[in-house]
LUMMARDO-351546 format. One record per residue (C-alpha): residue number from 1; residue in one letter; y, x, z. Coordinates in Angstrom, 1 decimal. Last residue first. Layout:
 resi resn     c2     c1     c3
  NUM    A      Y      X      Z
...
This chain:
 resi resn     c2     c1     c3
  728    D   78.5   94.6  148.8
  727    K   79.5   94.3  145.1
  726    R   81.9   97.2  144.5
  725    L   85.1   97.2  142.5
  724    F   87.1  100.4  141.8
  723    V   90.8  100.9  141.0
  722    L   92.1  104.3  140.0
  721    G   95.4  106.1  140.6
  720    S   98.9  107.0  139.4
  719    T  102.3  107.2  141.1
  718    D  105.8  108.4  140.2
  717    N  107.1  104.9  139.9
  716    G  110.0  105.1  142.4
  715    G  111.0  104.3  145.9
  714    Q  107.9  102.4  146.6
  713    G  106.2  101.4  143.3
  712    C  105.3   97.8  142.8
  711    A  102.3   95.4  143.2
  710    Q  101.3   91.8  143.6
  709    V   97.7   91.6  142.6
  708    E   95.8   89.7  139.9
  707    I   92.1   90.1  139.3
  706    Y   90.4   88.6  136.3
  705    F   87.1   87.1  135.4
  704    P   85.9   86.0  131.9
  703    T   83.1   83.4  131.7
  702    G   79.8   84.4  130.0
  701    A   77.8   83.8  133.1
  700    E   79.4   81.5  135.6
  699    F   80.0   82.6  139.2
  698    T   81.2   79.8  141.7
  697    E   80.8   81.4  145.1
  696    V   82.7   84.7  144.7
  695    S   83.7   86.4  148.0
  694    F   86.7   88.7  148.8
  693    T   87.5   92.0  150.4
  692    Y   90.6   94.0  149.5
  691    A   91.0   97.8  150.1
  690    T   93.8  100.3  150.1
  689    T   93.0  104.0  150.1
  688    G   94.4  106.7  152.3
  687    D   91.1  107.8  153.8
  686    A   91.7  105.7  157.0
  685    Q   92.0  102.5  155.0
  684    R   94.9  100.2  154.6
  683    E   93.8   96.5  154.3
  682    P   95.4   94.4  151.6
  681    S   95.2   90.5  151.7
  680    A   92.7   88.4  149.8
  679    T   92.5   85.3  147.6
  678    A   89.5   83.7  145.9
  677    I   88.5   81.3  143.1
  676    I   91.9   80.9  141.3
  675    E   91.2   79.1  138.0
  674    D   92.7   80.7  134.9
  673    R   89.5   82.3  133.5
  672    K   87.7   82.7  136.8
  671    R   90.6   84.2  138.8
  670    V   90.6   86.4  141.8
  669    T   93.9   86.6  143.7
  668    L   95.5   89.5  145.6
  667    T   98.4   89.4  148.0
  666    E  100.4   92.6  148.5
  665    L  100.2   96.2  147.3
  664    Q  102.9   98.9  147.4
  663    L  102.0  101.9  145.3
  662    S  103.2  105.1  146.8
  661    N  105.6  107.7  145.4
  660    V  105.2  111.4  145.1
  659    G  102.6  111.3  142.4
  658    R   98.8  111.8  141.8
  657    Q   95.5  110.3  142.8
  656    P   95.9  107.0  144.7
  655    I   92.6  105.1  145.2
  654    F   92.9  101.2  145.1
  653    T   89.6   99.6  146.4
  652    L   88.2   96.2  145.6
  651    T   85.3   95.1  147.9
  650    Y   83.0   92.2  146.9
  649    H   80.9   89.6  148.6
  648    G   78.5   87.5  146.7
  647    N   78.0   85.2  143.6
  646    G   77.3   87.1  140.4
  645    S   78.3   90.0  138.2
  644    V   82.0   90.5  138.9
  643    K   82.1   93.9  137.4
  642    G   81.1   92.3  134.1
  641    T   84.4   90.6  133.7
  640    C   86.9   92.5  135.9
  639    E   90.0   92.0  133.7
  638    F   93.4   93.2  134.9
  637    R   96.5   91.4  136.1
  636    W   99.5   93.0  137.8
  635    P  101.9   90.4  139.3
  634    S  105.3   91.8  140.2
  633    L  106.9   93.3  143.3
  632    M  109.8   95.4  142.2
  631    P  110.2   98.7  140.4
  630    Q  107.1   98.0  138.2
  629    V  104.3  100.5  137.7
  628    T  102.7  100.6  134.2
  627    L  104.8  103.6  133.0
  626    P  103.9  105.6  136.1
  625    Q  100.1  105.1  135.6
  624    W   97.7  102.6  137.1
  623    Q   93.9  102.5  136.6
  622    A   91.4   99.7  136.2
  621    T   87.7   98.8  136.9
  620    M   85.8  101.9  137.9
  619    Q   82.6  100.6  139.3
  618    G   81.5  100.9  142.9
  617    Y   83.5  102.6  145.7
  616    A   80.6  104.8  146.9
  615    A   80.3  106.3  143.4
  614    Y   83.8  107.8  143.6
  613    A   82.8  111.4  143.2
  612    S   80.6  110.3  140.2
  611    Y   83.7  109.2  138.3
  610    D   83.4  111.8  135.5
  609    P   85.7  110.9  132.6
  608    P   83.8  110.3  129.3
  607    T   82.8  113.1  127.0
  606    L   83.1  112.0  123.4
  605    L   81.1  111.0  120.3
  604    P   83.5  108.9  118.4
  603    L   82.8  105.3  117.2
  602    S   80.8  105.4  114.1
  601    Y   81.6  105.0  110.4
  600    H   81.8  102.5  107.6
  599    T   84.9  102.3  105.5
  598    P   84.8  105.8  104.0
  597    T   81.0  105.5  103.8
  596    V   78.2  106.6  106.2
  595    V   80.5  108.7  108.4
  594    Q   79.3  109.9  111.8
  593    I   82.1  110.7  114.2
  592    A   82.9  113.7  116.4
  591    M   85.1  114.5  119.4
  590    F   85.7  117.8  121.2
  589    D   88.7  118.6  123.4
  588    S   87.2  116.6  126.4
  587    K   84.5  119.2  126.7
  586    R   87.0  121.9  127.3
  585    A   87.5  125.3  125.7
  584    V   85.8  124.4  122.5
  583    T   83.1  125.8  120.3
  582    V   81.6  124.1  117.2
  581    P   78.1  124.6  115.9
  580    G   77.6  124.1  112.1
  579    T   78.8  122.3  109.0
  578    Y   80.9  119.5  110.5
  577    R   83.5  118.2  108.1
  576    P   87.1  118.6  109.2
  575    S   89.0  115.3  109.8
  574    H   89.6  113.1  106.8
  573    I   87.1  110.4  107.7
  572    T   88.9  110.2  111.1
  571    P   88.6  112.0  114.4
  570    Y   90.2  110.8  117.6
  569    S   92.3  113.4  119.2
  568    G   91.1  115.8  122.0
  567    D   92.2  118.9  120.2
  566    T   88.9  120.0  118.7
  565    T   88.3  117.3  116.0
  564    Y   85.2  116.2  114.1
  563    R   83.6  114.7  111.0
  562    L   79.9  114.3  110.4
  561    E   78.1  113.3  107.2
  560    A   75.5  110.6  106.6
  559    G   72.5  111.1  104.3
  558    E   69.9  109.8  106.7
  557    V   71.7  108.3  109.7
  556    T   71.2  110.1  113.0
  555    P   73.3  113.2  112.0
  554    S   72.8  116.3  114.0
  553    L   75.1  118.2  116.3
  552    T   75.3  121.6  118.0
  551    Y   78.2  121.7  120.4
  550    T   79.4  125.0  122.1
  549    F   81.3  124.9  125.3
  548    Q   83.6  127.5  126.7
  547    G   83.8  128.9  130.3
  546    G   82.2  132.1  129.4
  545    N   79.2  130.4  127.8
  544    E   78.2  126.8  128.1
  543    E   75.7  125.4  125.6
  542    L   75.3  121.8  124.3
  541    R   72.3  121.3  122.0
  540    V   71.0  118.6  119.6
  539    V   73.9  116.3  120.4
  538    A   73.2  113.3  118.1
  537    P   76.0  111.8  116.1
  536    E   77.2  108.3  117.1
  535    P   75.4  105.4  115.8
  534    V   76.8  103.2  112.9
  533    R   76.8   99.6  114.2
  532    Y   75.3   97.5  111.5
  531    N   76.3   95.2  108.5
  530    C   73.7   93.8  106.2
  529    S   74.4   94.0  102.5
  528    K   70.6   94.2  101.9
  527    A   71.0   97.6  100.3
  526    D   73.1   98.8  103.2
  525    L   70.5   97.6  105.6
  524    R   67.9   99.5  103.6
  523    A   70.0  102.6  103.8
  522    Y   70.2  102.2  107.5
  521    Q   66.4  102.3  107.7
  520    A   66.1  106.0  106.9
  519    S   67.4  107.1  110.3
  518    L   65.3  104.4  112.0
  517    R   62.0  106.3  111.2
  516    R   63.2  109.4  113.1
  515    L   64.8  107.3  115.8
  514    F   61.5  105.4  116.3
  513    D   59.6  108.7  116.5
  512    D   61.9  109.9  119.3
  511    Y   61.6  106.6  121.1
  510    S   57.8  106.8  121.0
  509    R   55.6  103.7  120.8
  508    L   51.9  104.0  120.2
  507    H   50.9  103.7  123.8
  506    S   53.1  100.7  124.3
  505    A   51.4   98.6  121.6
  504    T   53.6   97.9  118.6
  503    W   54.9   94.5  117.4
  502    G   57.1   93.2  120.3
  501    V   58.6   96.5  121.2
  500    E   59.0   97.3  117.5
  499    A   60.9   94.1  116.9
  498    V   63.1   94.7  120.0
  497    A   64.1   98.1  118.6
  496    M   64.8   96.6  115.2
  495    L   67.1   94.0  116.9
  494    R   69.0   97.0  118.4
  493    P   69.9   98.5  114.9
  492    Y   71.5   96.1  114.2
  491    L   72.4   93.0  116.2
  490    F   75.9   93.8  117.4
  489    Y   77.2   94.8  114.0
  488    E   75.3   91.9  112.4
  487    V   77.1   89.4  114.6
  486    Y   80.5   90.9  113.8
  485    Q   79.9   91.0  110.1
  484    E   78.8   87.3  110.3
  483    S   82.1   86.5  112.1
  482    R   84.1   88.5  109.6
  481    N   82.8   86.5  106.6
  480    E   86.0   85.8  104.7
  479    D   86.5   83.1  102.1
  478    L   90.3   83.4  102.3
  477    Y   90.5   79.6  102.6
  476    A   88.1   79.7  105.5
  475    I   89.9   82.2  107.7
  474    E   86.9   83.6  109.4
  473    Q   86.5   83.7  113.2
  472    L   86.6   86.9  115.2
  471    A   90.2   87.0  116.5
  470    K   90.4   83.3  116.9
  469    G   90.1   83.2  120.7
  468    H   87.5   83.1  123.5
  467    I   85.6   80.6  121.4
  466    F   84.1   83.2  119.0
  465    Q   83.2   85.4  121.9
  464    D   80.7   82.8  123.3
  463    S   78.5   83.3  120.2
  462    W   75.3   84.3  121.9
  461    M   72.8   86.6  120.1
  460    C   69.4   86.7  121.9
  459    A   66.5   89.1  121.4
  458    Q   63.0   87.8  122.3
  457    V   59.9   89.4  123.7
  456    G   56.2   88.6  124.1
  455    L   53.7   86.0  125.2
  454    I   53.6   86.8  128.9
  453    A   50.7   84.7  130.2
  452    S   48.1   87.3  129.1
  451    T   44.4   86.1  128.9
  450    P   44.0   87.0  125.2
  449    A   45.6   90.4  125.9
  448    Y   49.1   91.7  125.4
  447    D   50.8   94.9  126.5
  446    P   53.3   94.6  129.2
  445    L   57.0   94.3  128.3
  444    P   59.7   96.2  130.1
  443    T   62.4   96.5  127.4
  442    A   62.7  100.3  126.9
  441    Y   63.7   99.9  123.2
  440    A   66.7   97.8  124.2
  439    K   67.6  100.5  126.7
  438    E   67.4  103.2  124.0
  437    L   69.6  101.2  121.7
  436    S   72.1  100.9  124.5
  435    I   72.8   97.7  126.4
  434    P   76.2   97.6  127.9
  433    P   76.5   96.4  131.5
  432    C   76.5   92.6  132.3
  431    W   79.4   90.1  132.5
  430    G   81.2   91.8  129.6
  429    A   80.6   89.7  126.5
  428    H   82.2   91.5  123.5
  427    Q   85.4   92.2  121.5
  426    P   84.6   95.2  119.4
  425    E   83.7   98.6  120.9
  424    G   86.7  100.9  120.5
  423    P   86.7  102.6  123.9
  422    T   83.1  103.7  124.5
  421    G   81.3  101.5  127.1
  420    S   78.2  101.4  125.0
  419    E   75.9   99.2  123.0
  418    P   78.0   96.2  123.5
  417    F   76.9   92.9  125.1
  416    D   76.5   90.0  122.6
  415    F   73.1   91.6  122.1
  414    Y   71.3   90.0  125.1
  413    N   67.9   91.8  125.1
  412    Y   67.8   94.4  127.8
  411    Y   69.8   93.4  130.8
  410    C   70.2   89.8  129.7
  409    S   66.4   89.6  129.6
  408    A   64.6   87.8  126.9
  407    I   61.0   88.2  128.1
  406    V   58.8   85.2  127.1
  405    A   56.7   83.4  129.7
  404    Q   53.7   81.2  130.2
  403    H   53.0   78.6  132.9
  402    G   50.2   78.2  135.4
  401    E   52.2   78.3  138.6
  400    S   51.4   82.0  139.2
  399    V   52.6   82.8  135.8
  398    V   56.1   81.6  136.5
  397    E   56.4   83.4  139.8
  396    T   55.1   86.7  138.3
  395    T   57.5   86.3  135.4
  394    D   60.3   87.0  137.8
  393    K   59.8   90.7  137.1
  392    P   61.5   90.3  133.8
  391    E   64.8   89.8  135.7
  390    H   67.3   87.4  134.2
  389    W   66.8   85.6  130.9
  388    M   63.1   84.7  131.3
  387    V   62.2   82.2  128.5
  386    A   59.8   79.8  130.3
  385    V   56.9   78.4  128.4
  384    V   55.4   75.1  129.7
  383    P   52.2   73.9  131.4
  382    T   52.4   70.3  132.7
  381    A   52.9   70.0  136.4
  380    V   56.5   71.1  136.7
  379    R   57.7   71.6  140.3
  378    G   61.4   71.4  140.9
  377    R   64.2   73.6  139.6
  376    M   62.5   76.9  139.0
  375    V   60.2   76.0  136.2
  374    I   62.9   74.7  133.8
  373    E   65.3   77.3  135.2
  372    E   63.6   80.1  133.2
  371    W   65.1   78.9  129.9
  370    G   63.1   76.4  127.9
  369    M   59.7   75.7  126.4
  368    V   57.9   72.4  125.9
  367    T   54.6   72.5  124.0
  366    R   53.8   70.1  121.2
  365    G   50.7   68.1  120.4
  364    K   52.6   64.8  120.4
  363    A   51.1   63.7  123.7
  362    Q   52.0   67.2  125.1
  361    M   55.6   66.5  124.0
  360    W   55.9   63.3  125.9
  359    L   54.2   64.9  129.0
  358    A   56.6   67.9  128.9
  357    V   59.5   65.5  128.6
  356    Q   58.7   63.6  131.7
  355    N   57.8   66.7  133.6
  354    T   61.1   68.4  132.6
  353    I   63.0   65.3  133.7
  352    W   61.4   65.3  137.1
  351    G   61.9   69.1  137.5
  350    Q   65.6   68.4  136.8
  349    L   65.6   65.6  139.3
  348    Q   64.5   68.1  142.0
  347    S   67.9   69.7  141.8
  346    A   69.4   66.5  143.3
  345    Q   67.7   67.4  146.6
  344    T   65.7   65.2  149.0
  343    F   63.4   63.6  146.4
  342    G   61.1   60.7  147.4
  341    E   60.7   59.5  143.8
  340    R   62.2   56.1  144.4
  339    D   65.0   57.6  146.6
  338    M   65.8   60.2  144.0
  337    L   66.0   57.6  141.3
  336    A   68.4   55.5  143.5
  335    R   70.6   58.6  144.0
  334    C   70.6   59.2  140.3
  333    K   71.8   55.7  139.6
  332    P   74.4   55.9  142.4
  331    C   75.8   59.1  141.0
  330    Q   77.5   61.5  143.5
  329    E   74.6   64.0  143.9
  328    W   73.9   63.7  140.2
  327    R   77.5   64.7  139.4
  326    T   77.4   67.7  141.7
  325    Y   74.2   69.0  140.2
  324    V   75.3   72.2  138.4
  323    A   72.9   72.9  135.5
  322    E   72.8   76.5  134.3
  321    D   69.7   76.4  132.2
  320    G   67.5   73.5  131.0
  319    G   67.2   74.5  127.3
  318    I   64.7   71.9  125.9
  317    N   62.9   74.2  123.5
  316    I   60.3   72.3  121.4
  315    Y   57.3   74.5  120.5
  314    K   54.4   73.9  118.1
  313    S   56.9   74.1  115.3
  312    P   56.7   71.3  112.6
  311    F   60.5   70.8  112.9
  310    L   62.1   67.8  111.1
  309    E   60.0   65.0  112.4
  308    M   59.9   66.7  115.8
  307    T   63.7   66.5  116.0
  306    E   63.8   62.8  115.4
  305    D   61.2   62.2  118.1
  304    L   63.2   64.5  120.4
  303    I   66.4   62.6  119.7
  302    D   64.8   59.2  120.3
  301    H   63.3   60.3  123.7
  300    L   66.5   61.8  124.8
  299    F   68.4   58.6  123.9
  298    Q   65.8   56.6  125.8
  297    M   66.5   58.8  128.8
  296    A   70.2   58.0  128.5
  295    Q   69.6   54.3  128.2
  294    P   67.3   54.4  131.3
  293    N   70.2   55.8  133.3
  292    G   69.0   57.6  136.5
  291    P   68.4   60.8  134.4
  290    C   72.1   61.1  133.6
  289    L   72.7   63.9  131.1
  288    L   75.0   66.3  132.8
  287    D   78.8   66.5  133.1
  286    R   79.6   69.7  135.1
  285    S   80.5   71.5  131.9
  284    I   79.9   75.2  131.6
  283    F   82.9   76.9  130.0
  282    H   83.7   78.4  126.7
  281    Q   87.0   77.5  125.0
  280    E   87.5   74.9  122.2
  279    P   86.0   72.1  124.2
  278    V   84.7   68.9  122.6
  277    E   86.9   66.3  124.2
  276    H   86.0   64.1  127.1
  275    Q   85.7   60.3  127.8
  274    M   84.3   59.5  131.3
  273    G   81.0   57.6  131.6
  272    T   80.6   59.1  135.1
  271    C   76.9   59.9  135.2
  270    S   76.7   61.1  131.6
  269    L   75.0   59.6  128.5
  268    W   77.5   56.6  128.6
  267    P   80.1   58.9  127.1
  266    Y   78.5   58.9  123.7
  265    A   80.2   61.3  121.3
  264    V   81.9   63.3  124.0
  263    V   78.7   63.2  126.0
  262    A   76.8   64.6  123.1
  261    S   79.2   67.6  122.8
  260    L   79.0   67.9  126.7
  259    I   75.3   68.8  126.4
  258    H   75.2   72.2  128.0
  257    A   73.4   70.7  131.1
  256    P   70.5   68.3  131.2
  255    F   69.7   69.2  128.5
  254    E   69.8   71.4  125.4
  253    I   67.8   70.5  122.3
  252    E   66.6   73.9  121.0
  251    P   64.7   73.9  117.8
  250    I   62.0   76.5  117.1
  249    V   61.8   77.8  113.5
  248    E   58.5   79.7  113.0
  247    V   58.9   82.7  110.8
  246    G   56.0   84.0  108.6
  245    R   58.3   84.5  105.6
  244    V   57.0   81.5  103.6
  243    A   57.5   79.4  106.7
  242    A   61.2   80.5  107.0
  241    Y   62.2   79.1  103.7
  240    A   60.4   75.8  104.5
  239    V   62.1   75.5  107.9
  238    I   65.5   76.3  106.4
  237    E   65.2   73.8  103.6
  236    R   64.0   71.0  105.9
  235    I   66.9   71.8  108.2
  234    D   69.5   71.6  105.4
  233    D   68.0   68.3  104.3
  232    Q   68.5   67.0  107.9
  231    T   72.1   68.0  107.6
  230    Y   73.2   71.1  109.5
  229    F   76.6   70.8  111.4
  228    G   80.2   72.0  111.3
  227    G   82.9   73.3  113.6
  226    I   86.5   74.1  113.7
  225    R   89.7   71.9  113.5
  224    K   92.9   74.0  113.8
  223    E   94.4   72.7  110.5
  222    N   93.9   69.1  111.6
  221    S   92.3   68.8  115.0
  220    G   90.4   70.8  117.6
  219    A   86.6   70.8  118.1
  218    W   84.0   69.4  115.8
  217    A   80.2   68.8  115.9
  216    G   80.3   66.2  118.6
  215    V   82.4   63.6  116.7
  214    E   80.8   62.8  113.4
  213    T   77.9   65.1  114.4
  212    L   76.7   63.3  117.5
  211    R   78.5   60.2  116.2
  210    P   75.5   59.6  113.9
  209    Y   73.1   58.6  116.6
  208    K   70.1   57.1  114.8
  207    K   70.4   59.3  111.6
  206    S   70.9   62.5  113.7
  205    E   72.3   65.6  112.1
  204    L   71.9   68.7  114.2
  203    R   75.0   70.9  115.0
  202    W   76.2   69.4  118.3
  201    G   79.1   71.6  119.5
  200    C   81.0   73.2  122.3
  199    D   78.9   72.0  125.2
  198    D   75.7   73.2  123.5
  197    I   73.4   72.3  120.7
  196    F   72.4   74.6  117.8
  195    H   70.3   77.2  119.5
  194    F   67.7   77.9  116.7
  193    Q   65.0   80.0  118.3
  192    F   63.5   81.9  115.4
  191    K   60.0   83.2  116.2
  190    N   58.2   85.6  113.9
  189    L   59.8   89.0  113.9
  188    K   58.1   91.3  111.4
  187    Y   61.0   93.7  110.7
  186    L   61.7   92.4  107.1
  185    A   60.9   88.9  108.3
  184    M   63.7   88.9  110.9
  183    M   66.1   90.2  108.3
  182    D   65.2   87.4  105.9
  181    I   65.5   84.8  108.7
  180    C   69.0   86.1  109.5
  179    K   69.8   85.8  105.8
  178    M   68.6   82.2  105.9
  177    I   70.9   81.4  108.8
  176    F   73.7   83.1  106.9
  175    S   73.2   80.8  103.9
  174    K   73.2   77.8  106.2
  173    D   76.7   78.5  107.3
  172    Y   77.2   79.6  110.9
  171    Y   78.8   77.2  113.4
  170    Y   80.0   78.9  116.5
  169    R   79.3   77.7  120.0
  168    A   76.3   75.8  118.7
  167    A   75.0   78.4  116.2
  166    D   73.7   80.6  119.0
  165    L   71.0   82.7  117.4
  164    M   67.7   83.4  119.2
  163    F   65.3   86.1  117.9
  162    G   61.6   86.3  118.7
  161    R   58.5   88.4  118.6
  160    W   55.9   86.2  120.3
  159    P   52.2   86.8  119.3
  158    H   52.3   90.3  120.9
  157    E   50.5   93.5  119.8
  156    P   51.0   92.7  116.1
  155    A   48.4   93.7  113.5
  154    D   48.1   96.7  111.2
  153    E   45.9   98.8  109.0
  152    A   47.4  101.1  106.5
  151    E   46.1  103.3  103.7
  150    L   48.3  105.2  101.3
  149    A   49.0  106.4   97.8
  148    P   52.7  106.6   97.5
  147    I   54.5  103.7   95.8
  146    Q   56.4  104.6   92.6
  145    W   59.3  102.4   91.5
  144    L   62.1  104.9   90.9
  143    G   61.0  105.7   87.4
  142    P   62.1  102.3   86.1
  141    A   65.8  103.1   86.8
  140    C   67.6  100.7   89.1
  139    R   69.0   97.2   88.8
  138    R   71.4   96.3   91.6
  137    E   70.5   93.4   93.9
  136    G   69.2   95.5   96.8
  135    H   66.0   95.7   98.9
  134    V   64.2   97.9   96.4
  133    A   67.1  100.3   96.6
  132    A   65.7  101.6   99.9
  131    P   63.0  103.6   98.1
  130    L   59.5  102.3   98.4
  129    S   57.2  102.5  101.4
  128    Q   59.4   99.9  103.2
  127    L   58.5   97.5  100.3
  126    L   54.7   98.0  101.0
  125    T   55.2   97.5  104.8
  124    Q   57.0   94.3  104.0
  123    L   54.3   93.3  101.6
  122    A   51.7   93.8  104.4
  121    Y   53.8   91.6  106.6
  120    F   53.6   88.8  104.0
  119    A   49.9   89.1  103.9
  118    G   49.6   88.9  107.7
  117    A   51.8   85.8  107.7
  116    A   49.6   84.1  105.1
  115    D   46.4   84.7  107.2
  114    H   43.9   87.4  108.2
  113    A   45.1   89.7  105.4
  112    E   43.6   91.9  102.8
  111    V   46.2   93.5  100.5
  110    R   45.2   95.7   97.6
  109    V   47.7   97.7   95.5
  108    G   46.8   99.3   92.2
  107    K   45.3  101.8   89.9
  106    K   46.9  105.0   91.3
  105    H   46.1  104.1   94.9
  104    V   47.6  101.8   97.6
  103    T   45.6  100.1  100.3
  102    L   47.0   97.7  102.9
  101    R   45.0   96.0  105.6
  100    Y   46.5   93.1  107.4
   99    G   47.0   91.3  110.7
   98    E   49.0   88.1  111.4
   97    P   46.1   86.8  113.5
   96    K   43.5   89.4  114.3
   95    P   40.1   89.5  112.5
   94    V   41.0   91.5  109.4
   93    A   37.8   92.3  107.6
   92    V   36.2   89.1  108.8
   91    T   39.3   86.9  108.3
   90    D   39.7   88.0  104.7
   89    I   42.5   86.3  102.8
   88    R   43.4   88.1   99.6
   87    L   46.5   89.6   97.9
   86    C   46.0   91.7   94.7
   85    I   48.6   93.9   93.1
   84    Q   47.3   95.4   89.8
   83    G   45.9   91.9   89.0
   82    K   42.7   90.1   88.5
   81    S   41.9   88.8   91.9
   80    G   42.5   85.0   91.6
   79    T   45.6   82.9   91.1
   78    R   48.4   84.3   89.0
   77    V   51.9   85.8   89.3
   76    A   53.6   87.6   86.5
   75    L   56.3   90.1   87.4
   74    D   59.8   89.1   86.3
   73    W   61.2   92.6   85.7
   72    G   64.8   93.8   86.2
   71    T   63.6   96.3   88.8
   70    P   66.2   95.9   91.5
   69    A   66.7   92.1   90.9
   68    A   63.1   91.0   90.1
   67    L   61.3   92.8   93.0
   66    A   62.0   90.3   95.7
   65    Q   61.3   87.4   93.2
   64    S   57.8   88.8   92.4
   63    L   57.2   89.4   96.1
   62    W   58.2   85.9   97.0
   61    E   55.9   84.5   94.3
   60    A   53.0   86.4   95.8
   59    Q   53.9   85.1   99.3
   58    P   54.0   81.5   98.0
   57    L   50.7   82.1   96.1
   56    L   48.9   83.2   99.3
   55    A   46.8   80.1   99.9
   54    E   45.7   80.2   96.2
   53    D   44.3   83.7   96.7
   52    A   46.6   86.1   94.9
   51    A   47.2   88.1   91.8
   50    I   50.4   90.0   91.1
   49    I   50.5   91.4   87.6
   48    T   52.3   94.6   86.6
   47    K   53.4   94.6   83.0
   46    A   57.1   95.4   83.7
   45    T   55.9   98.5   85.5
   44    L   55.2   99.5   89.1
   43    C   53.7  102.9   89.5
   42    F   50.9  103.5   92.0
   41    P   51.1  107.0   93.4
   40    E   48.5  109.8   92.8
   39    G   46.4  110.7   95.8
   38    G   47.6  112.5   98.9
   37    T   46.2  109.9  101.3
   36    T   49.4  108.8  103.0
   35    Q   48.3  107.4  106.3
   34    Y   49.6  104.5  108.3
   33    T   47.8  103.2  111.3
   32    L   48.7  100.7  114.0
   31    P   52.0  100.1  112.2
   30    R   55.4  101.2  113.5
   29    P   58.0   98.5  113.4
   28    V   59.7   99.8  111.4
   27    V   58.0  101.8  108.6
   26    P   58.7  105.3  107.3
   25    C   55.3  106.8  108.3
   24    T   54.9  110.4  107.2
   23    S   54.6  111.7  110.7
   22    D   51.6  109.3  111.1
   21    G   49.1  111.9  110.0
   20    A   49.9  114.1  112.9
   19    D   48.8  111.5  115.4
   18    L   51.7  110.5  117.7
   17    P   53.0  112.5  120.6
   16    G   53.2  110.9  124.0
   15    A   55.0  107.7  124.9
   14    T   58.4  106.5  125.9
   13    A   60.3  109.5  124.6
   12    L   63.3  111.3  125.9
   11    T   65.0  114.5  124.7
   10    T   67.0  113.8  121.6
    9    A   68.0  110.2  122.5
    8    L   68.9  111.5  126.0
    7    C   71.6  113.7  124.6
    6    C   72.9  110.8  122.4
    5    S   73.0  108.5  125.4
    4    L   74.9  111.0  127.5
    3    L   77.4  111.7  124.8
    2    A   78.0  108.0  124.2
    1    M   78.4  107.4  127.9
């Protein structure tokens, strides 16, 4: 898969060639225009003055602070236009929101912007025109700070360029939230969806309901206690920090599902009133907020009022996804509400809640948004914004009912899925296929117009993996940050691809050109101490001659070196250095890695097994070898997360390949985590394979699935083969 994606990366593009003048552009996301003019550069010195309109003083101060560490200078900031770097608001010259004009010549830098966000984005383009060291904390030589003479005009294609971080299932320190906002700002993302409430944790301090964080913010006990929350002062600091950087912080108050943490604190919020504990493992609780209970609805009103006092955002996200209505169907209070409203299905109560809240928010000048279910579970009369997390094509239904949409598809924009299926990818979600950098760049997003109902795109980083075990969590008393390193590994560079999809019009986007500009961006991530997944080397050419194969490679990170092996073994930083084409007898003999530093390098470029002959059987799921075959019937369990991708009928096929013995197969069970959800008996097929058929009726996204089969060798263990799973 890695080999295929690298080959494609060098041959495919999503648009035609760019203007020749743009070949010098180093900026991500790509500006509308960016031309170096050939004049003398502007040289920053200790005497450089930053002048700004009064409305842009926060952005001017930000620039002075950003330059202080790498230059060693505290550049003066003043109001007005008398300075070598001048920031001005001009809505006539720059009519589009968040737009800017940037001019650099020998005597100075001039920024004209439509608004404060536009001025800030101009400064990001300015910094990306300087060496990568400008983003670091180390002081560098004065001669480094020369900005090439250039002219750029720019404005975003879409008003919504978002990123969602799940801080509910795993609590991230405030400093990491601010770092995420910094990284968003560098790449001109402007909407931060703060997912801080879910079954596994309530992270927002409430003055009126203090048990939400006293109880609901923590799981486990004593030395195994995990969790945390953000104080109201933390939130005010985060919101102010983001505002200077053009980022709107959007709170997500989840209901009616994903609210078990609140139910643990206040059991009367649910239909049953049962006492629970905050879970340490991910699952979707059946305990919903009880709409038939006036006290629960008052709680919701109070929490939303408190939230609006903290967040000035136009949008309030109410979640609304993945509700299972069993409790409502059994609840006398909910049944009475259904009778009063004339509802025949419990799911209609979700539309009722959404309507109630949307009207409350509208009266406060706010707009409700939530996951796509908020407009697919009962009719919602007040216009809302739906975050489409399944198929982007479903936006047509949302738009036809007068709502707006944001694309955040699990098939393109969920970055807790890995970039590849290459062995060695870290622990990851597996209920959807990998999302390569190229696929993220290919997010199907139509260009924007004032009449468009699709506002833009959003990347999502879920934290389920942190509650599937302790492997990824920090050990607090060692002051580690492995969890943050993990998150950044999965986000970058894919978040930069989404940033360009949201910012740049489709006719100006080219994947080849994006890769060219991206090659130099990794040094900026290094300077900002931001982790990232080092991409595999690119295959420039693969030639076959006389039964042998010759690989010609190219680095995809500026300044990186390549190391390789020709015996089928994994390369290391000590393997031979690649200096030119390499010839091997078999493709599987050749592997190569890209090395940025001795401790930061890529997964290997390799040729995966070819299973195309078995395409009719579905996806390769497991394999057996002699050493894994038992002499007597024993349970053999293997994971099928990702292959089980939804409710439906499945066929699991065992295909023998080699050996003189047969594999005896008996009863099979399908497990969702540890719960048995299906059983099946073997059926011998005419082609010599053995098949099982079963149905899944209680699929949950983000939940691990396993298959367990009773198996043993007949007369010995000299047998091997493959297991495939197909959704029928």
